[in-house]
N, C-alpha and C positions, 0 to 999 in steps of 0.2 A: 426444414428438413426433418422428416418423421423420426422421433425418437425412439420409437420401436422397432426392433428387428424383426422383420418379415421370414417366416419359416419357409423353408426350401423344400421339406418334405411333411406331409401331413398324413395321420391316420385316417381310416373310412370314415370317421364320424365330421372331421375337421374336413375333409373334403367334401364331403355332402354338402357341409353348411356352405363353405366355398362356391358352390356352383348352384347352390340355392335350390336341391333337390332331395327328394327322400332317400335314406339309406338304400332302401331294397330298391330304387331305381340305379342308384350306384354300384350296387351290387351286381344288377343284371350288365349294367354297362362293364364291369370288371371280368365277369363270364364268358362274354361274349368277345372279349378282346380288343374293344372299343378303346378303353383307356388303359395303358400298361401299369402293373403295379408291381411291387416285390412283397413277397410273404416271407416274416421272419417269425420264425416260430407259428404262435397263432395268430401274430399282428401283420395287417394288411398296411402296407408303406406305400403313398403314392407323393411324386414329386409334382410340384407346383407347374413345371415344364409340361408334364403330360397332362396334367387339368388345361393349361391353357391350351395347348395342340389341339385338345378334342374340341373345344371351345371355338379355336377358329377352322375346324373342319379337317385340321392335318393328319389326325390319327388314323391306324390302321394300315 
């Protein structure tokens, strides 16, 4: 069993790293609505579920 707990919500930098893409590319995906996110003040928060749905082609 993995001793580390996996985060369920990532910030933009973490999400880009998770997907293996540049932050600018992630910003384009967020702005186009391809990946759902929540903005809290100036922070962008993205669920792992939203990222996995996009990877599987289920978003939008």
